[in-house]
C-alpha positions as CSV (number, residue, x, y, z in Angstrom):
1,M,-24.2,-44.7,-42.6
2,K,-22.6,-42.5,-40.1
3,L,-19.2,-42.5,-40.2
4,R,-17.6,-41.2,-36.2
5,G,-14.1,-40.3,-37.4
6,V,-11.0,-40.4,-39.0
7,H,-9.0,-43.4,-37.6
8,H,-6.2,-43.0,-39.7
9,V,-4.0,-41.3,-41.9
10,S,-1.7,-43.1,-44.6
11,L,1.9,-41.1,-45.0
12,N,4.6,-42.8,-47.4
13,V,7.9,-41.4,-46.9
14,R,11.3,-42.0,-48.4
15,D,12.9,-43.6,-45.5
16,V,10.4,-45.2,-42.6
17,E,13.2,-44.7,-39.5
18,A,14.2,-40.9,-40.6
19,A,10.4,-40.6,-40.6
20,R,9.9,-42.1,-37.2
21,R,12.9,-40.3,-36.0
22,F,10.8,-37.5,-36.6
23,Y,7.2,-37.9,-35.7
24,V,8.6,-39.6,-32.5
25,E,10.9,-37.6,-30.9
26,R,10.1,-33.7,-32.3
27,L,6.3,-34.3,-32.7
28,G,5.9,-36.7,-29.5
29,L,4.0,-39.0,-31.2
30,E,3.8,-42.7,-30.2
31,E,4.5,-45.6,-31.7
32,I,2.5,-48.7,-31.6
33,P,2.6,-52.3,-32.8
34,R,1.9,-53.0,-36.2
35,P,2.1,-55.8,-37.9
36,A,4.6,-57.6,-39.8
37,F,3.1,-56.7,-42.9
38,P,5.9,-57.4,-45.7
39,F,6.8,-53.9,-46.8
40,A,8.6,-51.1,-44.2
41,G,6.3,-49.1,-42.3
42,A,5.6,-47.2,-38.7
43,W,2.6,-47.2,-36.9
44,L,2.3,-43.9,-34.7
45,R,-0.3,-42.1,-32.7
46,S,-1.1,-38.9,-31.6
47,G,-4.1,-38.2,-29.5
48,G,-7.3,-40.6,-30.8
49,Q,-5.8,-41.0,-34.0
50,E,-3.0,-42.9,-35.9
51,L,-0.5,-42.2,-38.2
52,H,0.7,-44.9,-40.4
53,L,3.8,-44.6,-43.0
54,I,4.7,-46.7,-45.3
55,E,8.5,-46.5,-46.4
56,Q,8.0,-46.2,-51.1
57,Q,10.9,-45.7,-52.5
58,G,12.2,-43.2,-54.2
59,H,8.9,-41.1,-53.5
60,E,8.7,-37.2,-53.7
61,A,5.9,-35.2,-51.8
62,P,2.6,-34.1,-53.6
63,E,2.6,-30.4,-54.1
64,G,0.4,-28.8,-51.7
65,Q,-1.2,-32.2,-50.4
66,H,-1.1,-31.7,-46.5
67,F,-2.5,-33.2,-42.7
68,A,-2.6,-31.0,-39.3
69,F,-2.1,-31.9,-35.9
70,L,-4.3,-30.0,-33.5
71,V,-2.3,-27.8,-30.9
72,E,-3.2,-25.6,-28.3
73,D,-0.4,-23.1,-28.5
74,V,0.8,-22.6,-32.5
75,D,3.6,-20.0,-31.7
76,A,4.8,-22.0,-28.3
77,A,4.6,-25.4,-30.7
78,A,6.3,-24.1,-33.3
79,A,9.2,-22.1,-31.2
80,E,9.7,-25.6,-30.0
81,L,10.4,-27.4,-33.3
82,A,12.7,-24.3,-34.2
83,A,15.0,-24.8,-31.2
84,A,15.3,-28.5,-32.2
85,G,16.4,-27.3,-35.7
86,V,13.4,-28.2,-37.4
87,H,11.8,-25.2,-40.1
88,V,8.8,-23.4,-39.1
89,G,7.1,-21.7,-41.9
90,G,4.5,-19.0,-39.9
91,P,2.9,-19.2,-37.7
92,I,0.0,-17.8,-39.9
93,E,-3.2,-15.8,-38.7
94,V,-5.8,-17.3,-41.4
95,P,-9.0,-14.8,-40.5
96,G,-12.2,-16.5,-39.4
97,A,-10.0,-19.7,-38.7
98,G,-7.8,-19.3,-36.7
99,R,-3.4,-20.2,-36.5
100,Q,-1.8,-22.3,-39.0
101,A,1.6,-23.4,-39.4
102,F,3.3,-25.7,-41.5
103,L,6.8,-27.5,-41.9
104,R,7.9,-30.8,-44.0
105,D,8.6,-33.8,-42.7
106,P,12.3,-35.8,-44.2
107,S,10.3,-37.4,-46.9
108,G,9.0,-33.5,-47.6
109,N,5.6,-34.2,-46.8
110,L,3.8,-31.1,-45.8
111,V,2.1,-31.2,-42.4
112,E,0.0,-28.2,-40.4
113,L,-0.1,-27.4,-36.9
114,N,-3.3,-26.1,-36.3
115,Q,-4.6,-23.9,-33.9
116,P,-8.3,-23.2,-34.2
117,K,-10.0,-20.2,-33.3
118,R,-11.6,-20.2,-29.8
């Protein structure tokens, strides 16, 4: 078996509409059609990968768990988000790997912005 990459990541959120707005309006993901499942959710796309939001009442974000979006310029991305009122930690240099910054979505999920070393 040879895996060809990550197709999508499923992410639990407390309020799917608040999370959808955040990922679309602040991070620039594209909303895509979603089947009529019997639970609230939204499907989003960034590049060739998808993020599937699933509403879970009482969701508490797991500590330390995160996923990362690839960015060209982490400093510019962090500044743009900060100007829009999003708290962004960093950016910081990760020796040998590049630069990264972290933020939280409306449900408290940890999101990384990653600019790999060139």
